[in-house]
DRENKOL-634792 format. One record per residue (C-alpha): residue number from 1; residue in one letter; x, y, z. Coordinates in steps of 0.001 Angstrom, whole numbers, padded with zeros to 6 digits, m for minus. Last residue first. Layout:
residues N
    k  r        x        y        z
  NUM  a        X        Y        Z
...
end
This chain:
residues 230
    k  r        x        y        z
  230  i  m028901   028113   051142
  229  l  m027257   028356   054548
  228  q  m024577   030933   053769
  227  i  m027122   033291   052194
  226  l  m029493   032681   055089
  225  d  m027127   034559   057387
  224  t  m028432   037723   055690
  223  l  m031650   037504   057709
  222  k  m029675   037729   060926
  221  g  m029504   034652   063104
  220  k  m031237   031509   064302
  219  y  m031371   028002   062875
  218  d  m033264   024823   063693
  217  a  m035772   026806   065733
  216  h  m038072   024892   068081
  215  y  m040716   026486   070281
  214  p  m041846   026415   073903
  213  t  m044372   029042   075093
  212  g  m043189   032484   076180
  211  r  m045116   034695   073790
  210  d  m041983   035403   071760
  209  i  m041978   037934   068923
  208  i  m038494   038588   067535
  207  f  m038062   041870   065659
  206  g  m034280   041863   065254
  205  e  m033313   038214   064914
  204  v  m034762   035937   062253
  203  l  m035678   032455   063458
  202  f  m034977   029822   060789
  201  t  m037136   026689   060720
  200  k  m036912   023297   059034
  199  i  m040291   021837   058079
  198  g  m040958   018492   059758
  197  l  m044635   019208   060340
  196  e  m044066   020264   063961
  195  a  m041260   022518   062719
  194  a  m043914   024771   061169
  193  v  m044590   025973   064728
  192  m  m041512   028197   064263
  191  d  m043604   030767   062409
  190  e  m046577   031340   064734
  189  q  m044775   030505   067985
  188  c  m041323   032063   067828
  187  d  m042393   034828   065449
  186  n  m039466   036270   063468
  185  g  m039755   034152   060344
  184  v  m038096   031869   057826
  183  m  m039718   028500   057150
  182  l  m037491   026057   055250
  181  t  m038798   023293   052967
  180  q  m037510   020097   051376
  179  h  m038191   018040   054525
  178  p  m041762   019350   054601
  177  t  m042627   018281   051044
  176  a  m043257   020682   048176
  175  g  m045936   020912   045480
  174  i  m046457   024664   045656
  173  k  m050159   024614   046579
  172  d  m049910   021483   048719
  171  l  m046980   022857   050702
  170  i  m048893   026098   051270
  169  e  m052019   024258   052428
  168  r  m049997   022141   054847
  167  y  m048452   025290   056298
  166  f  m051826   026878   057007
  165  n  m053091   023484   058169
  164  l  m050556   023729   060989
  163  n  m052698   026476   062510
  162  p  m050337   029134   063917
  161  k  m051021   030942   061630
  160  c  m054183   031246   059586
  159  f  m056283   028827   057534
  158  h  m058310   028794   054316
  157  m  m056066   030853   052049
  156  e  m057045   032618   048822
  155  e  m058934   035805   049729
  154  y  m057145   036089   053082
  153  c  m053705   036462   051585
  152  t  m050660   034220   051119
  151  i  m048340   035154   048278
  150  l  m047280   032164   046193
  149  q  m044554   031643   043617
  148  f  m042751   034682   044950
  147  d  m040317   036691   042827
  146  q  m043270   038346   041083
  145  p  m044007   040263   044279
  144  n  m040846   042338   043724
  143  l  m039307   043727   046900
  142  r  m038759   047296   048114
  141  a  m039908   046318   051639
  140  w  m042646   048968   051426
  139  k  m043681   047354   048126
  138  i  m044128   044013   049880
  137  r  m046314   045903   052346
  136  e  m048468   047138   049466
  135  l  m048767   043658   048011
  134  v  m049990   042381   051378
  133  a  m052578   045152   051693
  132  q  m053883   044504   048164
  131  k  m054041   040780   048894
  130  p  m056548   041280   051687
  129  f  m055212   040877   055229
  128  v  m055481   038022   057757
  127  p  m053300   035688   055730
  126  n  m050340   035435   058157
  125  t  m047430   036162   055848
  124  a  m045974   033284   053872
  123  l  m044414   035064   050891
  122  v  m043420   031824   049190
  121  m  m040164   031209   047360
  120  k  m039235   028243   045183
  119  v  m035449   027891   045127
  118  g  m033647   028178   041805
  117  k  m030327   029094   043401
  116  e  m030358   032446   041604
  115  k  m033801   033156   043043
  114  c  m032625   032309   046536
  113  h  m029678   034694   046159
  112  k  m031900   037491   044831
  111  i  m034297   037052   047761
  110  v  m031391   037214   050207
  109  e  m029920   040291   048527
  108  k  m033268   042112   048584
  107  a  m033736   041378   052273
  106  g  m030186   042378   053228
  105  p  m031174   044891   055875
  104  v  m034876   044465   056787
  103  a  m036795   046463   054219
  102  t  m038425   049806   054901
  101  y  m041173   051379   056961
  100  n  m041695   055053   057772
   99  a  m044066   056045   054952
   98  g  m046028   052803   055046
   97  l  m049296   054052   056521
   96  k  m049993   056128   053413
   95  p  m050353   052923   051370
   94  f  m053426   051958   053467
   93  d  m055338   055078   052463
   92  e  m055912   054875   048696
   91  v  m055980   051228   047565
   90  y  m056676   049533   050894
   89  f  m059244   052164   051865
   88  k  m061032   052002   048507
   87  d  m061593   048265   048877
   86  f  m062870   048674   052441
   85  i  m065253   051426   051334
   84  p  m066480   049267   048438
   83  r  m067129   046461   050972
   82  l  m069064   048720   053328
   81  k  m072042   049802   051236
   80  e  m072999   046503   049611
   79  p  m071956   044621   052755
   78  d  m074472   046537   054916
   77  g  m073375   046438   058541
   76  q  m075288   044572   061238
   75  t  m072035   044827   063208
   74  i  m071978   041291   064632
   73  k  m073281   039538   061511
   72  f  m071345   041729   059090
   71  f  m068084   040843   060812
   70  h  m068900   037147   061163
   69  e  m069649   036573   057499
   68  m  m066847   038882   056403
   67  f  m064161   037121   058435
   66  v  m065162   033585   057483
   65  q  m065452   034468   053796
   64  e  m062117   036282   053814
   63  n  m060376   033373   055506
   62  t  m061597   031157   052703
   61  k  m064335   028654   053423
   60  d  m064410   024929   052629
   59  p  m061309   024039   054647
   58  n  m063071   024955   057917
   57  n  m060530   025388   060717
   56  d  m061510   028783   062097
   55  e  m059446   030172   064985
   54  v  m057794   032937   062958
   53  m  m061097   033911   061322
   52  v  m062941   034057   064654
   51  y  m060146   036225   066065
   50  t  m060364   038554   063059
   49  a  m064116   038918   063553
   48  e  m063541   039840   067199
   47  l  m060729   042240   066310
   46  l  m062880   044118   063808
   45  k  m065808   044233   066237
   44  n  m063547   045582   068976
   43  p  m062119   048279   066706
   42  f  m065556   049279   065296
   41  i  m067384   049930   068576
   40  e  m066318   053455   069574
   39  l  m065917   054696   066017
   38  p  m069559   053977   065222
   37  i  m070154   051818   062116
   36  h  m071675   053263   058920
   35  e  m070477   056866   058817
   34  k  m067345   055803   060701
   33  v  m066184   053446   057927
   32  a  m062962   055200   056883
   31  y  m062423   056529   060392
   30  s  m062220   052999   061787
   29  l  m059812   051978   059015
   28  n  m057438   054743   060079
   27  k  m057626   053816   063759
   26  i  m057201   050100   063017
   25  y  m054067   050712   060944
   24  k  m052513   053036   063495
   23  p  m053224   050579   066329
   22  l  m051821   047692   064217
   21  f  m048458   049251   063377
   20  e  m046792   049522   066785
   19  n  m047673   045997   067904
   18  v  m046810   044680   064434
   17  d  m043299   046138   064509
   16  l  m042361   046614   060871
   15  q  m038921   046357   059330
   14  l  m040036   044270   056353
   13  l  m038402   040988   055338
   12  t  m038772   039279   058725
   11  g  m040496   041742   061069
   10  d  m043613   041765   058900
    9  l  m043172   039413   055930
    8  d  m042820   035709   056768
    7  f  m040760   033884   054199
    6  l  m041375   030300   053118
    5  i  m038426   028693   051364
    4  a  m038739   025821   048914
    3  k  m036291   023370   047353
    2  f  m033918   023356   050305
    1  m  m030470   021747   050401
end
């Protein structure tokens, strides 16, 4: 039925509540750069640059380029000093944040089933993190990154959710059409918005995020219900 399936990560394949995780992540990153950017201003500057990245619609710049340009502009930070610190943080410190997270029940079985069916799989997380951080969270879910034809990250993508161009870019990269594709996620607005392109949508129960605006889900259920659908 489907030739391609796009999987969100946090709250879909990985049991991670974003609202609980982000404060810990920001606090740890703040301490990593405190000798260069004061602790009291870093969180707001990080969020401001992230907001600019999410809202950007320029196809000529990657998300990373947009984020870094704005971040260093508003912090007056030195890229030559800070970028190595960021890189070290994601390799050495970020993994420590994952001690209490694990896969959504049935995640490995669902991925195995899709693989056996010959379905193209995309790890379609919102590309606001570097690839190292995405790969680490895949590891927390006990999944194999090689099972995914594409893993979205801020170094390679040019748009963020809920921008429809995010989904268009994925389809272009994997050579799929909307009617051949299923988006699986737990975010009513950022994931289910793919329906506006004609992509079928599956809302995963358990960690549902709903901001209250209208959305369309073709299917809804536990992650393991996908096995009967595919």
